[in-house]
A tleap script that builds the chain and sets N, CA, C and O, in Angstrom:
source leaprc.protein.ff14SB
mol = sequence {
  NMET THR TYR VAL ASP GLY PHE ILE VAL PRO
  VAL PRO LYS LYS LYS LEU ALA ALA TYR LYS
  LYS LEU ALA LYS LEU GLY CYS LYS ILE TRP
  MET GLU HIE GLY ALA LEU GLU TYR LYS GLU
  CYS GLN ALA ASP ASP VAL SER TRP GLY LYS
  ARG THR SER PHE PRO ARG SER VAL LYS LEU
  LYS SER ALA GLU VAL VAL PHE PHE SER TYR
  ILE VAL TYR LYS SER ARG LYS HIE ARG ASP
  ALA VAL MET LYS LYS VAL MET ALA ASP LYS
  ARG LEU ALA HIE MET MET ASP PRO LYS THR
  HIE PRO PHE ASP ALA LYS ARG MET ILE PHE
  GLY GLY PHE LYS THR VAL VAL GLU CSER
}
set mol.1.N position { -10.174 1.661 -24.897 }
set mol.1.CA position { -9.948 1.641 -23.454 }
set mol.1.C position { -8.457 1.454 -23.155 }
set mol.1.O position { -7.734 0.801 -23.907 }
set mol.2.N position { -8.025 2.034 -22.059 }
set mol.2.CA position { -6.620 1.943 -21.663 }
set mol.2.C position { -6.296 0.568 -21.094 }
set mol.2.O position { -7.176 -0.268 -20.889 }
set mol.3.N position { -5.007 0.359 -20.847 }
set mol.3.CA position { -4.499 -0.865 -20.242 }
set mol.3.C position { -3.646 -0.439 -19.055 }
set mol.3.O position { -2.959 0.581 -19.122 }
set mol.4.N position { -3.681 -1.207 -17.972 }
set mol.4.CA position { -2.992 -0.825 -16.743 }
set mol.4.C position { -2.159 -1.978 -16.197 }
set mol.4.O position { -2.629 -3.113 -16.109 }
set mol.5.N position { -0.919 -1.673 -15.833 }
set mol.5.CA position { -0.099 -2.603 -15.051 }
set mol.5.C position { -0.228 -2.159 -13.604 }
set mol.5.O position { -0.015 -0.986 -13.299 }
set mol.6.N position { -0.575 -3.084 -12.699 }
set mol.6.CA position { -0.745 -2.754 -11.293 }
set mol.6.C position { 0.219 -3.534 -10.413 }
set mol.6.O position { 0.596 -4.662 -10.730 }
set mol.7.N position { 0.612 -2.920 -9.306 }
set mol.7.CA position { 1.589 -3.513 -8.392 }
set mol.7.C position { 1.185 -3.242 -6.946 }
set mol.7.O position { 0.655 -2.176 -6.634 }
set mol.8.N position { 1.433 -4.200 -6.076 }
set mol.8.CA position { 1.303 -4.015 -4.633 }
set mol.8.C position { 2.636 -4.466 -4.042 }
set mol.8.O position { 3.081 -5.589 -4.279 }
set mol.9.N position { 3.270 -3.579 -3.271 }
set mol.9.CA position { 4.634 -3.824 -2.793 }
set mol.9.C position { 4.756 -3.491 -1.311 }
set mol.9.O position { 4.313 -2.426 -0.881 }
set mol.10.N position { 5.356 -4.395 -0.513 }
set mol.10.CA position { 5.657 -4.069 0.887 }
set mol.10.C position { 7.027 -3.389 0.965 }
set mol.10.O position { 8.019 -3.941 0.489 }
set mol.11.N position { 7.084 -2.207 1.556 }
set mol.11.CA position { 8.339 -1.455 1.630 }
set mol.11.C position { 8.698 -1.211 3.098 }
set mol.11.O position { 7.888 -0.670 3.851 }
set mol.12.N position { 9.906 -1.607 3.508 }
set mol.12.CA position { 10.332 -1.303 4.880 }
set mol.12.C position { 10.363 0.212 5.112 }
set mol.12.O position { 10.872 0.960 4.277 }
set mol.13.N position { 9.824 0.654 6.234 }
set mol.13.CA position { 9.778 2.085 6.540 }
set mol.13.C position { 11.171 2.702 6.528 }
set mol.13.O position { 11.333 3.860 6.144 }
set mol.14.N position { 12.172 1.941 6.945 }
set mol.14.CA position { 13.539 2.472 6.975 }
set mol.14.C position { 14.145 2.600 5.571 }
set mol.14.O position { 15.213 3.190 5.404 }
set mol.15.N position { 13.462 2.048 4.568 }
set mol.15.CA position { 13.966 2.130 3.196 }
set mol.15.C position { 13.053 2.962 2.285 }
set mol.15.O position { 13.135 2.863 1.061 }
set mol.16.N position { 12.187 3.780 2.890 }
set mol.16.CA position { 11.267 4.599 2.101 }
set mol.16.C position { 11.994 5.553 1.157 }
set mol.16.O position { 11.583 5.709 0.007 }
set mol.17.N position { 13.053 6.185 1.616 }
set mol.17.CA position { 13.791 7.124 0.762 }
set mol.17.C position { 14.375 6.401 -0.448 }
set mol.17.O position { 14.313 6.911 -1.567 }
set mol.18.N position { 14.940 5.218 -0.228 }
set mol.18.CA position { 15.513 4.444 -1.339 }
set mol.18.C position { 14.424 3.994 -2.309 }
set mol.18.O position { 14.621 4.003 -3.524 }
set mol.19.N position { 13.270 3.600 -1.758 }
set mol.19.CA position { 12.169 3.175 -2.624 }
set mol.19.C position { 11.674 4.347 -3.472 }
set mol.19.O position { 11.437 4.194 -4.670 }
set mol.20.N position { 11.519 5.505 -2.856 }
set mol.20.CA position { 11.035 6.673 -3.586 }
set mol.20.C position { 12.019 7.080 -4.682 }
set mol.20.O position { 11.609 7.507 -5.760 }
set mol.21.N position { 13.308 6.947 -4.407 }
set mol.21.CA position { 14.332 7.251 -5.418 }
set mol.21.C position { 14.195 6.281 -6.595 }
set mol.21.O position { 14.249 6.688 -7.755 }
set mol.22.N position { 14.020 5.005 -6.282 }
set mol.22.CA position { 13.838 3.988 -7.323 }
set mol.22.C position { 12.556 4.250 -8.110 }
set mol.22.O position { 12.543 4.117 -9.334 }
set mol.23.N position { 11.485 4.618 -7.420 }
set mol.23.CA position { 10.202 4.897 -8.067 }
set mol.23.C position { 10.313 6.100 -9.007 }
set mol.23.O position { 9.731 6.092 -10.092 }
set mol.24.N position { 11.048 7.123 -8.605 }
set mol.24.CA position { 11.229 8.292 -9.469 }
set mol.24.C position { 11.986 7.923 -10.737 }
set mol.24.O position { 11.671 8.420 -11.819 }
set mol.25.N position { 12.978 7.057 -10.608 }
set mol.25.CA position { 13.699 6.588 -11.789 }
set mol.25.C position { 12.770 5.765 -12.673 }
set mol.25.O position { 12.774 5.929 -13.893 }
set mol.26.N position { 11.977 4.884 -12.076 }
set mol.26.CA position { 11.015 4.094 -12.844 }
set mol.26.C position { 10.044 4.993 -13.580 }
set mol.26.O position { 9.756 4.766 -14.755 }
set mol.27.N position { 9.543 5.998 -12.911 }
set mol.27.CA position { 8.611 6.947 -13.528 }
set mol.27.C position { 9.260 7.608 -14.741 }
set mol.27.O position { 8.660 7.685 -15.813 }
set mol.28.N position { 10.464 8.074 -14.565 }
set mol.28.CA position { 11.196 8.737 -15.658 }
set mol.28.C position { 11.344 7.795 -16.852 }
set mol.28.O position { 11.082 8.188 -17.989 }
set mol.29.N position { 11.761 6.566 -16.600 }
set mol.29.CA position { 11.983 5.597 -17.677 }
set mol.29.C position { 10.677 5.272 -18.403 }
set mol.29.O position { 10.615 5.344 -19.630 }
set mol.30.N position { 9.634 4.916 -17.650 }
set mol.30.CA position { 8.360 4.539 -18.287 }
set mol.30.C position { 7.758 5.701 -19.072 }
set mol.30.O position { 7.268 5.513 -20.186 }
set mol.31.N position { 7.794 6.894 -18.494 }
set mol.31.CA position { 7.196 8.042 -19.177 }
set mol.31.C position { 7.989 8.404 -20.438 }
set mol.31.O position { 7.399 8.760 -21.459 }
set mol.32.N position { 9.312 8.316 -20.373 }
set mol.32.CA position { 10.134 8.594 -21.553 }
set mol.32.C position { 9.821 7.622 -22.693 }
set mol.32.O position { 9.927 7.978 -23.866 }
set mol.33.N position { 9.441 6.408 -22.343 }
set mol.33.CA position { 9.175 5.389 -23.353 }
set mol.33.C position { 7.700 5.297 -23.744 }
set mol.33.O position { 7.313 4.391 -24.483 }
set mol.34.N position { 6.868 6.231 -23.251 }
set mol.34.CA position { 5.521 6.335 -23.773 }
set mol.34.C position { 4.359 6.027 -22.852 }
set mol.34.O position { 3.211 6.118 -23.287 }
set mol.35.N position { 4.600 5.667 -21.598 }
set mol.35.CA position { 3.479 5.435 -20.674 }
set mol.35.C position { 2.663 6.716 -20.543 }
set mol.35.O position { 3.213 7.815 -20.620 }
set mol.36.N position { 1.355 6.579 -20.345 }
set mol.36.CA position { 0.481 7.746 -20.198 }
set mol.36.C position { 0.493 8.292 -18.777 }
set mol.36.O position { 0.445 9.505 -18.573 }
set mol.37.N position { 0.556 7.401 -17.797 }
set mol.37.CA position { 0.588 7.775 -16.379 }
set mol.37.C position { 1.454 6.776 -15.628 }
set mol.37.O position { 1.581 5.617 -16.023 }
set mol.38.N position { 2.044 7.248 -14.540 }
set mol.38.CA position { 2.835 6.388 -13.661 }
set mol.38.C position { 2.570 6.887 -12.248 }
set mol.38.O position { 2.888 8.034 -11.931 }
set mol.39.N position { 1.996 6.048 -11.397 }
set mol.39.CA position { 1.647 6.463 -10.032 }
set mol.39.C position { 2.242 5.497 -9.013 }
set mol.39.O position { 2.188 4.280 -9.187 }
set mol.40.N position { 2.802 6.049 -7.962 }
set mol.40.CA position { 3.277 5.295 -6.801 }
set mol.40.C position { 2.488 5.835 -5.611 }
set mol.40.O position { 2.611 7.013 -5.275 }
set mol.41.N position { 1.688 5.000 -4.976 }
set mol.41.CA position { 0.773 5.447 -3.931 }
set mol.41.C position { 1.056 4.718 -2.617 }
set mol.41.O position { 0.947 3.494 -2.547 }
set mol.42.N position { 1.416 5.464 -1.587 }
set mol.42.CA position { 1.696 4.898 -0.266 }
set mol.42.C position { 0.400 4.771 0.519 }
set mol.42.O position { -0.410 5.697 0.538 }
set mol.43.N position { 0.203 3.635 1.161 }
set mol.43.CA position { -1.006 3.391 1.943 }
set mol.43.C position { -1.196 4.493 2.988 }
set mol.43.O position { -0.255 4.905 3.667 }
set mol.44.N position { -2.434 4.950 3.092 }
set mol.44.CA position { -2.766 6.007 4.038 }
set mol.44.C position { -4.002 5.615 4.851 }
set mol.44.O position { -4.040 5.819 6.064 }
set mol.45.N position { -4.991 5.064 4.195 }
set mol.45.CA position { -6.235 4.656 4.846 }
set mol.45.C position { -6.497 3.195 4.452 }
set mol.45.O position { -7.440 2.889 3.721 }
set mol.46.N position { -5.642 2.315 4.954 }
set mol.46.CA position { -5.692 0.895 4.590 }
set mol.46.C position { -5.653 0.070 5.875 }
set mol.46.O position { -4.685 0.129 6.633 }
set mol.47.N position { -6.691 -0.683 6.106 }
set mol.47.CA position { -6.734 -1.490 7.330 }
set mol.47.C position { -6.544 -2.970 7.003 }
set mol.47.O position { -6.659 -3.398 5.854 }
set mol.48.N position { -6.251 -3.732 8.052 }
set mol.48.CA position { -6.149 -5.184 7.913 }
set mol.48.C position { -7.562 -5.754 7.835 }
set mol.48.O position { -8.365 -5.587 8.753 }
set mol.49.N position { -7.846 -6.412 6.749 }
set mol.49.CA position { -9.142 -7.066 6.631 }
set mol.49.C position { -9.134 -8.376 7.396 }
set mol.49.O position { -8.068 -8.905 7.710 }
set mol.50.N position { -10.311 -8.904 7.699 }
set mol.50.CA position { -10.384 -10.184 8.404 }
set mol.50.C position { -9.914 -11.332 7.529 }
set mol.50.O position { -9.337 -12.301 8.022 }
set mol.51.N position { -10.161 -11.222 6.227 }
set mol.51.CA position { -9.760 -12.285 5.300 }
set mol.51.C position { -8.815 -11.794 4.216 }
set mol.51.O position { -7.827 -12.454 3.896 }
set mol.52.N position { -9.126 -10.629 3.652 }
set mol.52.CA position { -8.281 -10.079 2.591 }
set mol.52.C position { -8.098 -8.584 2.799 }
set mol.52.O position { -8.949 -7.915 3.384 }
set mol.53.N position { -6.980 -8.075 2.312 }
set mol.53.CA position { -6.695 -6.644 2.363 }
set mol.53.C position { -5.348 -6.422 1.675 }
set mol.53.O position { -4.619 -7.374 1.396 }
set mol.54.N position { -5.033 -5.171 1.408 }
set mol.54.CA position { -3.722 -4.875 0.838 }
set mol.54.C position { -2.602 -5.357 1.769 }
set mol.54.O position { -1.680 -6.020 1.295 }
set mol.55.N position { -2.644 -5.054 3.072 }
set mol.55.CA position { -1.582 -5.545 3.958 }
set mol.55.C position { -1.478 -7.076 3.974 }
set mol.55.O position { -0.377 -7.622 3.923 }
set mol.56.N position { -2.610 -7.757 4.044 }
set mol.56.CA position { -2.580 -9.221 4.065 }
set mol.56.C position { -2.018 -9.798 2.767 }
set mol.56.O position { -1.329 -10.817 2.778 }
set mol.57.N position { -2.317 -9.142 1.663 }
set mol.57.CA position { -1.901 -9.678 0.366 }
set mol.57.C position { -0.388 -9.812 0.238 }
set mol.57.O position { 0.098 -10.697 -0.466 }
set mol.58.N position { 0.361 -8.940 0.915 }
set mol.58.CA position { 1.827 -8.983 0.835 }
set mol.58.C position { 2.463 -9.431 2.155 }
set mol.58.O position { 3.676 -9.325 2.336 }
set mol.59.N position { 1.627 -9.932 3.076 }
set mol.59.CA position { 2.111 -10.357 4.397 }
set mol.59.C position { 2.912 -9.224 5.054 }
set mol.59.O position { 4.045 -9.411 5.497 }
set mol.60.N position { 2.287 -8.055 5.099 }
set mol.60.CA position { 2.928 -6.851 5.608 }
set mol.60.C position { 3.405 -7.031 7.049 }
set mol.60.O position { 2.675 -7.538 7.902 }
set mol.61.N position { 4.639 -6.608 7.301 }
set mol.61.CA position { 5.217 -6.647 8.649 }
set mol.61.C position { 5.025 -5.286 9.306 }
set mol.61.O position { 4.758 -4.296 8.624 }
set mol.62.N position { 5.160 -5.234 10.621 }
set mol.62.CA position { 4.891 -3.993 11.360 }
set mol.62.C position { 5.825 -2.848 10.972 }
set mol.62.O position { 5.444 -1.684 11.095 }
set mol.63.N position { 7.013 -3.143 10.515 }
set mol.63.CA position { 7.976 -2.102 10.144 }
set mol.63.C position { 7.927 -1.789 8.648 }
set mol.63.O position { 8.882 -1.252 8.088 }
set mol.64.N position { 6.806 -2.130 8.005 }
set mol.64.CA position { 6.659 -1.899 6.572 }
set mol.64.C position { 5.401 -1.093 6.286 }
set mol.64.O position { 4.514 -0.967 7.131 }
set mol.65.N position { 5.346 -0.552 5.079 }
set mol.65.CA position { 4.159 0.133 4.578 }
set mol.65.C position { 3.890 -0.434 3.183 }
set mol.65.O position { 4.815 -0.794 2.455 }
set mol.66.N position { 2.617 -0.505 2.829 }
set mol.66.CA position { 2.265 -1.060 1.524 }
set mol.66.C position { 2.101 0.064 0.497 }
set mol.66.O position { 1.551 1.126 0.792 }
set mol.67.N position { 2.590 -0.198 -0.704 }
set mol.67.CA position { 2.426 0.715 -1.830 }
set mol.67.C position { 1.549 0.053 -2.876 }
set mol.67.O position { 1.672 -1.143 -3.143 }
set mol.68.N position { 0.662 0.844 -3.465 }
set mol.68.CA position { -0.125 0.434 -4.615 }
set mol.68.C position { 0.349 1.321 -5.756 }
set mol.68.O position { 0.302 2.546 -5.653 }
set mol.69.N position { 0.796 0.719 -6.822 }
set mol.69.CA position { 1.363 1.474 -7.936 }
set mol.69.C position { 0.734 1.022 -9.234 }
set mol.69.O position { 0.318 -0.129 -9.373 }
set mol.70.N position { 0.667 1.951 -10.194 }
set mol.70.CA position { 0.129 1.550 -11.487 }
set mol.70.C position { 0.682 2.417 -12.608 }
set mol.70.O position { 1.072 3.568 -12.415 }
set mol.71.N position { 0.696 1.808 -13.788 }
set mol.71.CA position { 1.162 2.473 -15.003 }
set mol.71.C position { 0.052 2.325 -16.039 }
set mol.71.O position { -0.488 1.234 -16.225 }
set mol.72.N position { -0.284 3.419 -16.707 }
set mol.72.CA position { -1.384 3.414 -17.673 }
set mol.72.C position { -0.830 3.541 -19.099 }
set mol.72.O position { 0.098 4.305 -19.365 }
set mol.73.N position { -1.430 2.768 -19.996 }
set mol.73.CA position { -1.049 2.757 -21.407 }
set mol.73.C position { -2.298 2.947 -22.263 }
set mol.73.O position { -3.418 2.826 -21.767 }
set mol.74.N position { -2.108 3.244 -23.544 }
set mol.74.CA position { -3.230 3.406 -24.473 }
set mol.74.C position { -3.988 2.095 -24.669 }
set mol.74.O position { -5.213 2.092 -24.791 }
set mol.75.N position { -3.257 0.982 -24.697 }
set mol.75.CA position { -3.835 -0.328 -24.990 }
set mol.75.C position { -2.824 -1.405 -24.599 }
set mol.75.O position { -1.693 -1.097 -24.223 }
set mol.76.N position { -3.237 -2.659 -24.688 }
set mol.76.CA position { -2.298 -3.759 -24.416 }
set mol.76.C position { -1.152 -3.723 -25.432 }
set mol.76.O position { 0.006 -3.940 -25.074 }
set mol.77.N position { -1.475 -3.454 -26.680 }
set mol.77.CA position { -0.446 -3.378 -27.726 }
set mol.77.C position { 0.554 -2.270 -27.398 }
set mol.77.O position { 1.763 -2.459 -27.530 }
set mol.78.N position { 0.043 -1.112 -26.968 }
set mol.78.CA position { 0.906 0.006 -26.583 }
set mol.78.C position { 1.771 -0.379 -25.382 }
set mol.78.O position { 2.964 -0.076 -25.346 }
set mol.79.N position { 1.164 -1.046 -24.403 }
set mol.79.CA position { 1.922 -1.499 -23.228 }
set mol.79.C position { 3.055 -2.415 -23.629 }
set mol.79.O position { 4.177 -2.261 -23.146 }
set mol.80.N position { 2.779 -3.374 -24.509 }
set mol.80.CA position { 3.817 -4.308 -24.941 }
set mol.80.C position { 4.958 -3.577 -25.649 }
set mol.80.O position { 6.124 -3.928 -25.468 }
set mol.81.N position { 4.630 -2.562 -26.456 }
set mol.81.CA position { 5.652 -1.775 -27.151 }
set mol.81.C position { 6.483 -0.954 -26.158 }
set mol.81.O position { 7.707 -0.893 -26.269 }
set mol.82.N position { 5.812 -0.327 -25.191 }
set mol.82.CA position { 6.510 0.453 -24.169 }
set mol.82.C position { 7.412 -0.468 -23.347 }
set mol.82.O position { 8.570 -0.138 -23.096 }
set mol.83.N position { 6.891 -1.608 -22.933 }
set mol.83.CA position { 7.677 -2.540 -22.115 }
set mol.83.C position { 8.918 -3.037 -22.852 }
set mol.83.O position { 9.966 -3.233 -22.236 }
set mol.84.N position { 8.811 -3.237 -24.139 }
set mol.84.CA position { 9.968 -3.676 -24.924 }
set mol.84.C position { 11.076 -2.621 -24.835 }
set mol.84.O position { 12.246 -2.958 -24.658 }
set mol.85.N position { 10.701 -1.347 -24.958 }
set mol.85.CA position { 11.675 -0.256 -24.846 }
set mol.85.C position { 12.223 -0.152 -23.424 }
set mol.85.O position { 13.424 0.029 -23.222 }
set mol.86.N position { 11.328 -0.268 -22.444 }
set mol.86.CA position { 11.740 -0.170 -21.042 }
set mol.86.C position { 12.740 -1.272 -20.706 }
set mol.86.O position { 13.767 -1.008 -20.081 }
set mol.87.N position { 12.449 -2.494 -21.114 }
set mol.87.CA position { 13.326 -3.624 -20.806 }
set mol.87.C position { 14.691 -3.499 -21.485 }
set mol.87.O position { 15.669 -4.078 -21.012 }
set mol.88.N position { 14.769 -2.754 -22.580 }
set mol.88.CA position { 16.040 -2.540 -23.271 }
set mol.88.C position { 16.814 -1.350 -22.697 }
set mol.88.O position { 17.974 -1.141 -23.050 }
set mol.89.N position { 16.184 -0.576 -21.822 }
set mol.89.CA position { 16.810 0.612 -21.248 }
set mol.89.C position { 17.852 0.196 -20.212 }
set mol.89.O position { 17.535 -0.509 -19.253 }
set mol.90.N position { 19.088 0.632 -20.409 }
set mol.90.CA position { 20.193 0.232 -19.520 }
set mol.90.C position { 20.017 0.733 -18.090 }
set mol.90.O position { 20.566 0.143 -17.160 }
set mol.91.N position { 19.258 1.814 -17.902 }
set mol.91.CA position { 19.024 2.332 -16.548 }
set mol.91.C position { 18.186 1.368 -15.717 }
set mol.91.O position { 18.191 1.435 -14.488 }
set mol.92.N position { 17.473 0.479 -16.384 }
set mol.92.CA position { 16.604 -0.464 -15.689 }
set mol.92.C position { 17.387 -1.578 -15.000 }
set mol.92.O position { 16.888 -2.186 -14.054 }
set mol.93.N position { 18.597 -1.850 -15.459 }
set mol.93.CA position { 19.398 -2.949 -14.892 }
set mol.93.C position { 19.519 -2.804 -13.376 }
set mol.93.O position { 19.387 -3.786 -12.646 }
set mol.94.N position { 19.765 -1.604 -12.909 }
set mol.94.CA position { 19.886 -1.363 -11.463 }
set mol.94.C position { 18.563 -1.669 -10.759 }
set mol.94.O position { 18.550 -2.238 -9.668 }
set mol.95.N position { 17.468 -1.290 -11.385 }
set mol.95.CA position { 16.153 -1.511 -10.780 }
set mol.95.C position { 15.804 -2.994 -10.690 }
set mol.95.O position { 15.107 -3.412 -9.766 }
set mol.96.N position { 16.274 -3.776 -11.628 }
set mol.96.CA position { 15.892 -5.181 -11.705 }
set mol.96.C position { 16.767 -6.086 -10.833 }
set mol.96.O position { 16.443 -7.260 -10.651 }
set mol.97.N position { 17.855 -5.566 -10.298 }
set mol.97.CA position { 18.764 -6.368 -9.481 }
set mol.97.C position { 18.166 -6.580 -8.092 }
set mol.97.O position { 18.016 -5.622 -7.333 }
set mol.98.N position { 17.819 -7.841 -7.746 }
set mol.98.CA position { 17.205 -8.105 -6.435 }
set mol.98.C position { 18.068 -7.651 -5.255 }
set mol.98.O position { 17.542 -7.379 -4.176 }
set mol.99.N position { 19.381 -7.569 -5.448 }
set mol.99.CA position { 20.273 -7.142 -4.367 }
set mol.99.C position { 20.082 -5.660 -4.031 }
set mol.99.O position { 20.394 -5.229 -2.921 }
set mol.100.N position { 19.579 -4.894 -4.974 }
set mol.100.CA position { 19.423 -3.451 -4.739 }
set mol.100.C position { 17.982 -3.045 -4.477 }
set mol.100.O position { 17.714 -1.868 -4.235 }
set mol.101.N position { 17.052 -3.986 -4.519 }
set mol.101.CA position { 15.648 -3.648 -4.244 }
set mol.101.C position { 15.485 -3.177 -2.803 }
set mol.101.O position { 15.964 -3.847 -1.888 }
set mol.102.N position { 14.829 -2.055 -2.576 }
set mol.102.CA position { 14.566 -1.619 -1.208 }
set mol.102.C position { 13.267 -2.236 -0.659 }
set mol.102.O position { 12.617 -1.653 0.210 }
set mol.103.N position { 12.900 -3.408 -1.168 }
set mol.103.CA position { 11.706 -4.120 -0.717 }
set mol.103.C position { 11.884 -5.597 -1.047 }
set mol.103.O position { 12.779 -5.970 -1.805 }
set mol.104.N position { 11.031 -6.427 -0.476 }
set mol.104.CA position { 11.077 -7.870 -0.719 }
set mol.104.C position { 10.275 -8.179 -1.981 }
set mol.104.O position { 9.047 -8.260 -1.942 }
set mol.105.N position { 10.977 -8.350 -3.091 }
set mol.105.CA position { 10.330 -8.566 -4.387 }
set mol.105.C position { 9.539 -9.874 -4.438 }
set mol.105.O position { 8.648 -10.025 -5.273 }
set mol.106.N position { 9.856 -10.809 -3.560 }
set mol.106.CA position { 9.118 -12.078 -3.535 }
set mol.106.C position { 7.673 -11.884 -3.071 }
set mol.106.O position { 6.805 -12.711 -3.349 }
set mol.107.N position { 7.427 -10.775 -2.359 }
set mol.107.CA position { 6.073 -10.505 -1.866 }
set mol.107.C position { 5.341 -9.454 -2.699 }
set mol.107.O position { 4.243 -9.023 -2.348 }
set mol.108.N position { 5.962 -9.048 -3.802 }
set mol.108.CA position { 5.313 -8.092 -4.699 }
set mol.108.C position { 4.232 -8.814 -5.504 }
set mol.108.O position { 4.419 -9.952 -5.936 }
set mol.109.N position { 3.106 -8.138 -5.696 }
set mol.109.CA position { 2.016 -8.666 -6.517 }
set mol.109.C position { 1.892 -7.745 -7.718 }
set mol.109.O position { 1.904 -6.523 -7.570 }
set mol.110.N position { 1.774 -8.321 -8.903 }
set mol.110.CA position { 1.662 -7.476 -10.091 }
set mol.110.C position { 0.879 -8.184 -11.184 }
set mol.110.O position { 0.736 -9.407 -11.184 }
set mol.111.N position { 0.381 -7.392 -12.107 }
set mol.111.CA position { -0.346 -7.958 -13.243 }
set mol.111.C position { -0.829 -6.876 -14.183 }
set mol.111.O position { -0.816 -5.690 -13.854 }
set mol.112.N position { -1.261 -7.308 -15.371 }
set mol.112.CA position { -1.792 -6.402 -16.385 }
set mol.112.C position { -3.311 -6.494 -16.422 }
set mol.112.O position { -3.876 -7.577 -16.276 }
set mol.113.N position { -3.969 -5.357 -16.616 }
set mol.113.CA position { -5.430 -5.296 -16.535 }
set mol.113.C position { -6.027 -4.537 -17.704 }
set mol.113.O position { -5.554 -3.459 -18.064 }
set mol.114.N position { -7.067 -5.104 -18.291 }
set mol.114.CA position { -7.851 -4.402 -19.306 }
set mol.114.C position { -8.826 -3.476 -18.580 }
set mol.114.O position { -9.504 -3.892 -17.641 }
set mol.115.N position { -8.892 -2.237 -19.014 }
set mol.115.CA position { -9.836 -1.291 -18.438 }
set mol.115.C position { -11.222 -1.577 -19.001 }
set mol.115.O position { -11.377 -1.751 -20.210 }
set mol.116.N position { -12.231 -1.626 -18.132 }
set mol.116.CA position { -13.598 -1.880 -18.579 }
set mol.116.C position { -14.518 -0.683 -18.364 }
set mol.116.O position { -15.567 -0.588 -19.001 }
set mol.117.N position { -14.133 0.239 -17.464 }
set mol.117.CA position { -14.867 1.477 -17.247 }
set mol.117.C position { -13.845 2.572 -17.002 }
set mol.117.O position { -12.910 2.392 -16.222 }
set mol.118.N position { -14.022 3.704 -17.665 }
set mol.118.CA position { -13.143 4.846 -17.407 }
set mol.118.C position { -13.864 6.125 -17.782 }
set mol.118.O position { -14.847 6.113 -18.522 }
set mol.119.N position { -13.355 7.229 -17.256 }
set mol.119.CA position { -13.964 8.528 -17.581 }
set mol.119.C position { -12.954 9.417 -18.249 }
set mol.119.O position { -13.268 10.553 -18.601 }
savepdb mol mol.pdb
quit
């Protein structure tokens, strides 16, 4: 079964172009280092839940849009190997600098997931 890193990110609408540019660079880096898939998905049919929802999870503001993103690997071991290469990639330094993030990284949610069902 595959392994997935998932992310939920609030992105200011006025910084969508910068975020997409950063996401394209991230995609290039992860795929070059062996990721199987890299997806950046902008909310389209996402409502505010009464208790929980994607917007609530990141305390989404009216001038923001939520992104759900994920990276797929062969396994946890494969993910760890890919991440080691990604973290050593000098192009990542720009991406990791909080001053250049086109979103509030403090409200980003992320984690690694074992796949239990797939087709």
